[in-house]
C-alpha positions in Angstrom: 33.3 24.7 60.5 30.1 25.7 62.1 30.4 22.9 64.7 34.0 23.9 65.5 33.0 27.7 65.8 30.1 26.8 68.0 32.4 24.7 70.2 34.9 27.6 70.5 32.2 30.0 71.5 30.9 27.6 74.0 34.3 27.2 75.6 34.8 31.0 75.4 31.5 31.5 77.3 32.7 29.1 79.9 36.2 30.4 80.2 35.5 34.2 80.4 33.4 34.0 83.7 36.0 31.7 85.2 38.8 34.2 84.2 36.9 37.0 85.6 36.2 35.1 88.9 39.9 34.2 89.1 40.9 37.9 88.6 38.6 39.0 91.3 39.8 36.3 93.7 43.5 37.3 92.9 42.7 41.0 93.5 41.0 40.2 96.8 43.9 38.1 97.9 46.4 40.7 96.9 44.4 43.3 98.8 44.2 41.0 101.8 47.9 40.4 101.7 48.9 44.1 101.6 50.9 44.8 104.7 49.8 47.5 107.1 53.1 49.5 107.4 53.2 52.4 109.9 55.9 55.1 109.5 57.5 56.8 112.4 56.7 60.3 111.0 58.9 62.5 113.2 61.2 61.4 116.0 59.4 59.0 118.3 60.1 59.6 122.0 62.0 57.3 124.2 59.8 57.5 127.4 56.2 56.3 128.1 55.1 59.9 128.1 56.7 60.8 124.6 56.1 57.4 122.9 54.7 57.5 119.5 51.0 56.1 119.3 49.5 54.9 116.1 45.7 55.5 116.4 43.2 53.6 114.3 42.1 50.1 114.0 43.4 46.9 112.3 46.8 45.2 112.5 50.3 46.8 112.4 52.4 44.5 110.2 55.5 46.7 110.4 57.0 49.9 111.7 59.5 51.9 109.7 61.6 54.7 111.1 65.1 56.2 111.7 67.3 55.8 114.8 69.7 58.6 115.7 71.7 57.1 118.5 68.8 57.0 121.0 65.7 54.8 121.5 62.3 54.9 119.7 59.3 53.9 121.7 55.9 52.9 120.1 52.5 52.3 121.8 50.8 49.3 120.3 47.7 47.3 121.3 48.0 43.6 122.2 45.2 41.2 122.9 45.2 38.8 125.7 46.0 35.2 124.5 47.2 36.3 121.2 50.8 35.6 120.5 52.9 38.7 119.7 56.3 38.7 117.9 58.5 41.5 116.6 61.7 41.1 114.5 64.3 43.1 112.6 65.6 40.0 110.9 63.1 39.7 108.0 63.6 43.0 106.2 65.7 43.9 103.1 69.1 45.5 103.2 67.5 49.0 103.0 66.7 48.6 106.7 68.4 47.4 110.0 71.9 47.9 108.7 73.1 48.3 112.3 73.1 46.4 115.6 69.5 46.5 116.9 67.9 45.7 120.3 64.1 45.2 121.0 62.3 45.7 124.3 58.7 45.2 125.3 57.1 47.1 128.2 53.6 46.9 129.8 51.1 49.8 130.0 52.8 51.1 133.2 56.3 51.0 131.6 57.5 48.0 133.4 59.9 45.7 131.4 58.6 42.4 130.1 61.1 41.0 127.6 64.1 42.1 125.5 66.4 40.7 122.9 69.7 41.8 121.5 71.3 39.2 119.1 68.6 36.9 118.2 70.5 33.9 119.4 72.8 33.9 116.4 76.5 34.0 117.2 77.9 37.3 115.9 74.4 38.4 114.7 73.3 41.9 115.0 69.5 41.6 114.6 66.8 41.1 117.3 63.6 39.1 117.7 60.9 39.0 120.3 59.1 35.8 119.7 55.6 34.4 120.8 55.0 36.5 123.8 51.4 35.9 124.9 50.0 38.8 126.9 47.5 38.0 129.8 45.9 41.5 129.6 44.5 43.2 126.6 45.7 46.9 126.2 48.5 49.2 125.4 52.0 47.9 125.4 55.2 49.7 124.5 57.8 48.4 122.0 61.2 50.0 121.9 64.0 49.8 119.4 67.5 51.0 120.1 71.1 50.3 119.3 73.3 47.9 121.2 74.7 49.5 124.4 71.8 51.8 125.2 70.1 50.4 128.4 66.6 51.1 129.8 66.6 52.0 133.5 64.2 52.8 136.3 65.6 55.5 138.6 69.1 54.6 137.5 68.7 50.8 137.9 68.8 48.6 134.9 65.5 47.1 134.0 67.0 44.1 132.1 70.1 42.0 132.7 72.8 42.0 130.1 71.4 40.7 126.9 74.8 40.0 125.3 75.0 36.4 124.2 71.4 35.6 125.2 69.1 34.3 122.6 65.3 34.3 122.8 63.1 36.4 125.0 65.1 37.6 128.0 62.8 38.6 131.0 63.2 41.8 132.9 64.9 41.8 136.3 62.3 40.8 138.9 61.0 43.8 141.0 62.4 46.4 138.6 60.3 49.6 138.3 58.9 51.4 135.4 60.9 53.0 132.6 62.2 56.4 133.6 65.2 56.8 131.1 68.1 55.3 129.4 71.8 54.9 130.4 75.0 54.5 128.5 75.6 55.4 124.9 75.2 53.7 121.6 77.0 54.4 118.3 74.3 52.5 116.4 71.9 54.4 114.1 70.1 54.1 110.7 66.8 53.2 109.1 65.0 50.4 110.6 61.9 48.2 110.0 60.4 46.1 112.7 58.0 43.3 111.4 55.2 42.6 113.8 52.7 39.8 114.4 49.8 40.1 116.8 49.9 43.9 117.2 47.2 46.4 116.4 46.7 50.2 116.3 45.3 51.8 119.4 41.8 53.2 119.7 41.7 56.7 121.1 39.9 55.3 124.3 42.8 53.1 125.0 45.3 56.0 125.3 45.5 57.6 128.7 45.1 61.4 129.1 48.5 63.3 128.7 47.9 64.7 132.2 47.8 61.2 133.8 51.0 60.2 132.0 52.7 63.4 133.3 51.6 62.6 136.9 52.8 59.1 136.5 56.2 60.3 135.2 56.6 62.7 138.1 55.7 60.0 140.6 58.3 57.6 139.1 60.9 60.5 139.2 60.1 61.3 142.7 60.4 57.6 143.7 63.8 57.4 142.0 65.0 60.5 144.0 63.7 59.0 147.3 65.6 55.8 146.7 68.8 57.6 145.9 68.5 59.9 148.9 67.8 57.1 151.4 70.6 57.0 154.0 72.8 53.9 154.0 72.9 52.1 157.3 76.4 50.9 158.2 76.8 47.2 158.7 77.7 46.3 162.3 80.7 44.1 162.8 
């Protein structure tokens, strides 16, 4: 009896530290795996000047918000050489119960890539996959409903995304985002899951005055293009 009791206590003394270590390890793993979810918190704007910026440090694993028939634009930080992906395909039924489109713009608002139907025939969700930025800094991620098109001075920034899977590049030579055209009947709660995106430091965000000046310059450039007289073609 004494021998068995001693053996049990010996095993107990060995097992308790191991259990405690396992519990600590599990807790650390659970903490490390907790997703960094950022919430829209008020309507995000649909231009570079009015985009929602998440300030802080560390990754952005997901963005949750609500779309009301317009576009929501978010400023995120991307690191050169680190692959970036964004998708609306991996969330539960509480989100993305409508036809989404995703766009990525650079710091100046110039279009980079877009995706509508994720390459799935009849699909309604979107994925930007493995885009590798060459410059570290602010980028702008937009979500909208199908049919709402980003423009620069009235000119589409992207070709038609219908039926095109994967990352669709912006039209070469297109200018910076100045607005959106057409209409969309798509709306609802969304969740965009991200890889390779981080919150922005305050030092990364341009002063509001410089953004207003940039927006005014883009608007003026659009007016100049529209007012330029047309030279008739000689026979």
